[in-house]
C-alpha positions as CSV (number, residue, x, y, z in Angstrom):
1,M,3.2,14.6,6.3
2,R,1.2,11.4,6.1
3,A,2.5,8.1,7.6
4,R,2.9,6.6,4.1
5,E,5.1,9.5,3.1
6,R,7.2,9.2,6.3
7,A,7.7,5.5,5.6
8,A,8.7,6.1,2.0
9,L,11.3,8.7,3.1
10,A,12.7,6.3,5.7
11,T,13.0,3.6,2.9
12,L,14.6,6.2,0.6
13,A,17.2,6.9,3.4
14,R,18.1,3.2,3.5
15,V,18.3,3.1,-0.3
16,A,20.4,6.3,-0.4
17,R,22.9,4.9,2.1
18,A,23.2,1.6,0.1
19,L,23.7,3.4,-3.3
20,N,26.1,5.9,-1.9
21,A,28.2,3.2,-0.2
22,A,28.4,1.4,-3.5
23,G,29.4,4.5,-5.4
24,V,26.3,4.5,-7.6
25,R,25.4,7.8,-9.4
26,W,21.7,8.4,-8.7
27,A,19.0,11.1,-8.2
28,V,15.4,11.3,-7.2
29,G,12.9,12.4,-9.8
30,S,9.3,13.4,-10.4
31,S,6.9,14.2,-7.6
32,L,9.4,13.4,-4.8
33,M,12.0,15.8,-6.3
34,L,9.4,18.5,-6.4
35,F,8.4,17.7,-2.8
36,L,12.0,17.9,-1.6
37,R,12.4,21.2,-3.3
38,G,9.3,22.6,-1.7
39,A,7.4,22.9,-5.0
40,T,4.5,20.6,-3.9
41,A,3.0,19.5,-0.6
42,R,2.8,15.8,-1.4
43,F,4.5,13.1,-3.4
44,A,2.9,10.1,-5.1
45,D,5.8,7.6,-5.1
46,V,9.6,7.4,-5.2
47,D,11.3,7.6,-8.6
48,L,15.0,7.0,-8.8
49,V,17.2,7.7,-11.8
50,I,20.4,5.6,-11.9
51,D,23.2,5.9,-14.3
52,R,23.0,3.0,-16.7
53,R,26.7,2.2,-16.2
54,D,25.9,1.7,-12.5
55,A,22.9,-0.5,-13.0
56,Q,24.4,-3.8,-11.9
57,R,26.2,-2.2,-9.0
58,A,22.9,-0.5,-8.0
59,H,21.0,-3.8,-8.2
60,A,23.5,-5.5,-5.9
61,A,23.5,-2.6,-3.4
62,L,19.7,-2.6,-3.3
63,C,19.5,-6.4,-2.9
64,G,21.7,-5.9,0.2
65,A,19.4,-3.2,1.6
66,L,16.0,-4.3,0.6
67,A,14.2,-7.4,-0.6
68,C,15.6,-8.5,-3.9
69,R,13.7,-9.5,-7.0
70,D,14.9,-10.9,-10.3
71,L,16.0,-8.1,-12.5
72,R,17.5,-8.4,-16.0
73,F,19.9,-6.0,-17.6
């Protein structure tokens, strides 16, 4: 695993803890999902799927865990 992928997974762990603590329904998708299931050797980026009803709660949780940007709903 490349350093960039290790860093992305470490960031995902922080994101997961924040979303789970806030009770947000979420999942990974695309190439990362395939990577985690062993279907591919690499992933390109981290795609998250978040329940629309949890969007504002997810935004607040992510702002607490990572740098926050203006986001409109």
